[in-house]
C-alpha positions in Angstrom: 39.8 -46.4 -16.3 39.8 -42.6 -16.5 36.8 -41.1 -18.1 37.0 -37.6 -19.7 34.0 -35.5 -18.7 32.9 -31.9 -19.1 34.3 -31.3 -15.7 37.8 -32.5 -16.9 37.9 -30.1 -19.8 36.5 -27.0 -18.2 38.6 -24.6 -20.1 36.7 -25.1 -23.3 33.5 -23.8 -21.9 32.4 -20.2 -21.8 29.4 -18.4 -20.5 26.7 -17.7 -23.0 25.8 -14.0 -23.0 22.2 -13.3 -24.0 21.7 -10.0 -25.8 18.1 -9.9 -24.6 18.2 -7.2 -21.9 16.1 -7.6 -18.9 13.6 -4.8 -18.2 14.9 -2.1 -15.8 13.0 -1.2 -12.7 11.0 2.0 -13.5 9.0 4.2 -11.1 5.4 4.9 -11.9 5.6 8.7 -12.3 2.2 10.1 -12.8 1.9 13.6 -11.2 2.8 15.8 -14.1 -0.3 14.8 -16.0 -2.5 16.7 -13.5 -0.5 19.9 -13.6 -1.6 23.2 -15.2 1.2 23.7 -17.7 2.6 27.1 -18.7 5.0 27.7 -21.7 8.1 29.7 -21.0 8.7 31.6 -24.3 12.3 32.1 -25.6 13.9 35.6 -25.2 10.9 36.8 -23.2 12.8 37.8 -20.0 11.3 34.9 -17.9 13.2 33.1 -15.2 10.1 32.2 -13.2 6.8 30.4 -13.7 4.0 33.0 -13.2 0.3 32.4 -13.1 -2.7 34.6 -12.2 -6.1 34.2 -10.6 -8.8 36.8 -10.1 -10.6 36.9 -6.7 -13.5 34.6 -5.8 -17.1 35.6 -6.3 -18.5 37.8 -3.5 -21.8 39.5 -2.6 -20.1 42.3 -0.7 -20.4 44.7 -3.6 -24.1 44.2 -4.4 -26.0 47.4 -3.5 -29.6 48.2 -2.9 -30.8 50.8 -5.4 -33.1 52.8 -3.2 -34.2 55.4 -5.8 -35.2 54.5 -9.3 -32.6 55.8 -11.7 -30.1 56.7 -9.0 -26.5 55.7 -9.8 -24.5 53.6 -7.4 -21.8 55.7 -5.8 -18.3 55.1 -7.1 -17.2 54.5 -3.5 -19.4 51.4 -3.5 -18.1 49.9 -6.8 -17.0 46.4 -6.7 -13.2 46.2 -6.9 -11.5 43.5 -8.9 -8.6 41.6 -7.2 -5.9 39.8 -9.1 -3.6 37.4 -7.4 -0.1 36.8 -8.9 1.5 33.4 -8.2 5.1 32.9 -9.2 8.1 30.8 -8.4 11.7 30.9 -9.7 12.9 28.2 -12.0 16.0 26.1 -11.2 18.2 24.2 -13.7 18.9 20.6 -13.1 21.3 18.3 -15.0 23.1 15.0 -15.1 25.9 13.6 -17.3 27.0 10.0 -18.1 30.5 9.5 -19.5 31.3 6.6 -21.9 34.9 5.8 -23.0 35.9 5.1 -26.6 37.1 1.6 -25.6 33.8 0.8 -24.1 31.9 1.9 -27.2 34.2 -0.1 -29.4 33.9 -3.3 -27.4 30.6 -3.3 -25.6 28.1 -6.1 -26.2 25.2 -3.8 -25.8 24.6 -0.3 -27.1 25.7 1.7 -24.1 25.1 5.0 -25.8 21.5 4.1 -26.4 21.1 2.9 -22.8 22.7 6.0 -21.4 20.2 8.1 -23.4 17.2 6.1 -22.1 18.5 6.1 -18.5 19.0 9.9 -18.6 15.4 10.4 -19.7 14.0 8.1 -17.0 16.2 9.7 -14.3 15.0 13.2 -15.1 11.3 12.0 -15.3 11.8 10.6 -11.8 13.4 13.9 -10.6 10.4 15.9 -12.0 8.0 13.7 -10.2 9.9 14.0 -7.0 10.0 17.8 -7.2 6.2 17.9 -7.7 5.6 15.4 -5.0 7.8 17.3 -2.4 6.2 20.6 -3.3 2.7 19.2 -2.8 3.7 17.6 0.5 5.6 20.6 1.8 9.1 19.2 2.1 11.8 21.5 0.9 13.8 20.5 -2.2 17.0 22.4 -1.7 19.4 19.5 -2.1 20.7 17.7 -5.2 21.5 14.1 -5.9 20.2 11.3 -3.8 19.4 13.6 -0.9 15.9 14.9 -1.6 15.9 17.3 1.4 13.4 18.0 4.1 12.2 21.1 5.9 9.1 23.1 6.6 7.9 26.7 6.9 5.1 28.4 8.9 2.9 29.9 6.2 1.4 28.9 2.9 3.5 30.8 0.3 4.8 30.5 -3.2 7.7 28.2 -2.1 7.9 24.6 -1.2 6.1 24.8 2.1 2.6 23.8 3.2 1.2 25.4 6.4 2.1 23.3 9.4 0.9 25.5 12.2 -1.2 23.6 14.7 -4.3 25.8 14.4 -3.9 27.5 11.1 -5.3 25.0 8.6 -9.0 26.0 8.2 -9.4 24.9 4.6 -8.0 21.4 5.2 -4.6 21.2 3.5 -3.9 18.1 5.5 -5.9 15.1 6.5 -4.8 12.2 8.7 -6.2 8.6 8.7 -9.9 8.2 8.6 -11.3 11.6 9.7 -14.6 10.1 10.6 -13.1 7.9 13.3 -9.6 9.3 14.2 -10.7 12.0 16.6 -7.4 13.8 16.9 -6.3 14.9 13.4 -2.5 15.0 13.9 0.5 13.1 12.6 1.2 11.9 16.1 -2.3 10.6 16.5 -2.1 8.7 13.2 1.2 7.2 14.4 -0.5 6.0 17.6 -3.6 4.6 15.8 -3.4 0.8 15.3 -6.7 -0.1 13.9 -7.6 -0.2 10.2 -10.8 1.8 10.8 -8.7 4.7 12.2 -5.5 4.6 10.3 -6.1 3.4 6.7 -7.7 4.8 3.6 -11.3 3.7 3.5 -14.3 4.5 1.3 -15.7 6.9 3.9 -12.3 8.6 4.2 -12.3 9.1 0.4 -15.8 10.6 0.6 -14.7 13.0 3.4 -11.7 14.3 1.5 -13.8 14.7 -1.7 -16.3 16.7 0.4 -13.5 18.9 1.7 -12.4 19.7 -1.8 -16.0 20.4 -2.8 -16.4 22.8 0.1 -13.2 24.5 -0.9 -14.8 25.0 -4.3 -12.0 23.0 -6.0 -12.8 22.6 -9.8 -13.0 19.1 -11.0 -10.6 17.3 -13.5 -12.7 15.9 -16.3 -15.8 15.9 -14.1 -14.3 14.4 -11.0 -11.5 14.4 -8.5 -8.4 12.3 -8.6 -6.6 10.4 -5.8 -2.9 9.8 -6.5 -1.7 7.2 -4.1 0.7 4.3 -3.2 -0.1 0.8 -4.4 -0.5 -0.3 -0.8 -3.1 2.3 -0.1 -4.9 1.5 -3.4 -4.9 -2.1 -2.2 -6.7 -1.2 1.0 -9.4 0.6 -1.1 -9.7 -2.3 -3.6 -11.0 -4.5 -0.7 -13.9 -2.1 -0.1 -17.3 -3.1 -1.6 -17.6 0.4 -3.1 -14.5 -0.1 -5.2 -14.9 -0.2 -9.0 -12.1 -1.5 -11.2 -11.1 0.7 -14.1 -11.8 -2.1 -16.5 -15.5 -2.2 -15.4 -16.4 1.4 -16.0 -16.7 3.6 -19.1 -14.4 6.6 -19.4 -17.2 8.8 -20.8 -15.1 9.8 -23.8 -12.1 10.7 -21.6 -8.9 8.6 -21.8 -7.8 6.7 -18.8 -5.1 8.4 -16.8 -1.6 7.0 -16.6 -1.6 4.6 -13.7 -5.4 4.6 -13.3 -6.7 1.4 -11.5 -10.2 2.2 -10.5 -12.6 4.6 -8.8 -14.5 4.9 -5.5 -17.5 7.2 -5.2 -16.5 8.7 -8.6 -13.0 9.6 -7.4 -10.6 8.2 -9.9 -7.6 6.4 -8.3 -4.1 6.4 -9.9 -1.1 4.5 -8.5 2.3 6.1 -8.1 5.3 4.1 -6.9 7.3 7.3 -6.1 5.3 8.0 -3.0 6.3 10.3 -0.1 6.7 7.9 2.8 7.5 9.0 6.4 8.3 6.9 9.4 5.6 7.4 12.1 6.6 9.3 15.2 5.3 11.6 17.8 7.2 14.6 16.3 5.0 16.6 13.9 8.0 17.7 11.7 8.8 14.1 10.9 5.9 13.9 8.5 8.0 16.1 6.1 11.1 13.9 6.2 11.2 11.5 3.3 12.4 8.0 4.2 14.4 6.3 1.4 14.4 3.1 3.5 11.1 3.2 5.3 9.8 1.2 8.3 7.5 -1.1 6.3 3.7 -1.4 6.1 1.3 -2.4 8.8 -0.7 -0.8 11.6 1.8 -0.9 14.4 3.3 2.3 15.9 6.2 3.8 13.9 5.4 2.0 10.7 5.2 3.7 7.2 2.9 6.7 6.9 2.1 7.4 3.3 1.1 10.7 1.8 -1.6 10.5 -0.9 -2.9 13.4 -2.9 -6.6 14.3 -3.6 -6.3 16.6 -6.6 -8.7 19.1 -8.1 -8.0 21.0 -11.3 -5.3 23.7 -11.2 -3.9 22.4 -8.0 -0.4 23.1 -9.1 1.5 24.4 -12.1 4.7 23.4 -14.0 6.4 24.7 -17.1 5.4 23.0 -20.3 7.8 20.0 -20.8 7.1 19.2 -24.4 7.0 20.8 -27.8 9.4 23.6 -29.1 9.8 25.3 -25.7 13.5 26.2 -25.5 13.5 25.2 -21.8 12.0 21.8 -22.3 14.1 18.8 -21.2 17.1 18.3 -23.5 19.3 15.3 -24.1 22.8 16.5 -25.2 25.3 14.0 -26.7 28.9 15.2 -27.1 31.0 13.0 -29.3 33.6 15.3 -30.8 37.2 16.1 -29.6 38.0 19.4 -28.0 40.8 20.9 -25.8 39.7 18.9 -22.8 39.5 15.7 -24.7 41.8 16.1 -27.7 41.9 12.3 -28.5 38.1 12.0 -28.4 38.4 9.3 -25.7 35.1 10.2 -24.1 31.5 10.5 -25.2 29.1 12.2 -22.8 25.3 11.9 -22.6 23.7 14.7 -20.6 20.2 15.8 -19.8 19.2 19.2 -18.5 16.0 20.8 -17.4 14.8 24.2 -16.3 11.9 23.5 -13.9 9.8 24.4 -10.8 6.5 23.2 -9.4 4.2 26.0 -8.2 1.4 25.4 -5.7 -1.6 27.3 -7.1 -3.2 27.5 -3.7 -0.3 29.6 -2.5 -0.1 33.4 -2.0 -1.9 33.8 1.3 -1.5 32.6 4.8 -3.9 29.9 5.8 -5.9 32.3 8.0 -6.7 34.4 5.0 -6.8 31.7 2.4 -10.5 32.2 1.4 -9.5 34.2 -1.7 -7.3 31.4 -2.9 -9.0 28.1 -2.1 -7.0 25.0 -1.5 -7.6 22.8 -4.4 -5.8 19.7 -3.3 -5.4 17.7 0.0 -2.5 15.8 1.4 -4.1 12.7 3.1 -1.7 10.7 5.2 -2.5 7.1 6.2 -1.0 3.8 7.2 -1.8 0.7 5.3 -3.3 -2.6 6.4 -0.8 -4.6 4.3 2.6 -5.5 5.9 4.4 -5.2 2.5 
C-alpha cells in the first residue's frame, strides 16, 4: 500500500537559513606598521607628502689646525646638506549601493557588511600601494589592474633602479647570494635547487649584513623581514629558526603577523605578496601575477618578493586620528535630486594617499648620501603550494 514519506510531501520543506555568517577571506596586510608616518594638516596648502633628511656624516670637512689659535678659513667650512623627499598624494575611493527593498527585506545587515567590506578593501589597497612602491612596479591603474612598469633611476616616484650595473647599495637580492653566482632575475628563474633559489638562514644573514653596511637604522633594535607564508615556511625548517612564542619581546609588542625570528631578524607574514612568474626577461620581475604559476623550484614557477626593512625605509601619511585626509567611510541615506524617492543608500570610502620611498632622491650611482634602508629579496619556495 502507498506510504507517505518526506519525499512525497516535498513542498512543505524549506531550507534553514543560519544567521551565523561565515568568516570572510581577509588578506594579512602588515606593511603600514613599518612606515614613517607624517600628518597632513588641514588648510596648510599640502597636496604632497614631504620629508627631509640631512646629509650623512663625513670627515671631508675636518681640517688640520697648523698654527695655534689660527682660525679655519671660511672656504674650508663644512657645508650642511638637506635632502627633500616628496611625492604627490592621490585620492582613491569606492562606493557600494544598496536599494531600499534590500534593506527592508534582507536577512543580514547589508549596511553593516558594506561598511566592513569597504574598510577591508581600502586596507588591502593601501597595502598594495606600499608593496608596489617598494618593489618598483608602477601603480597608475585603478580597480583590479594593479599596473606594472619600471624606470631607470631611483627617484621619488614608484620606481626602483633596474639598470644592470647601477645597484651598488644592493636594492635587489636574488635567491641565496652565497650560492647563486649570477645575481639576476633570469638566473633565479633558472636555479632549480633549494640551496640556490630559496630563502635560507645564510641568505637572511647576508641581507641583514647588506642593510648594516648601508647604515640602515634598526626598528626596535633589529631588522624586519616581511615575507610570504611559503617563504616563511622554508625558514621555519632551518635549525636557526626561533618561533615567536619562544622568545621574549624585550618590552616591545609583537608585530602584526610576526611568526618568529632568525639571527635576530623578526619575520612577519603577509598574504598580499608581490609574486612574479619566473622568466628570462628582467622586466617581468615587476609584473604582478594575480594568478601565478605555483610554488616549487622548477623553471618559470613563482618568484616571490620579500622585504628586509630598516627604520625609515618608506613614509606614508598618517592614517588615524583627526587628520582630515585620513580614510573616511561616508554613508548617504537621504533623498536628493538624483534619488528623490530615497531608493538607494550608498556606502563609500575615500582616501588621500601615497607611499614614499625614503631612499629616493638620487640615482643609484650617487646614492651614498641617501642610503638604501630596505632590500627587495626575490626567491622561489621549496613548497609546491
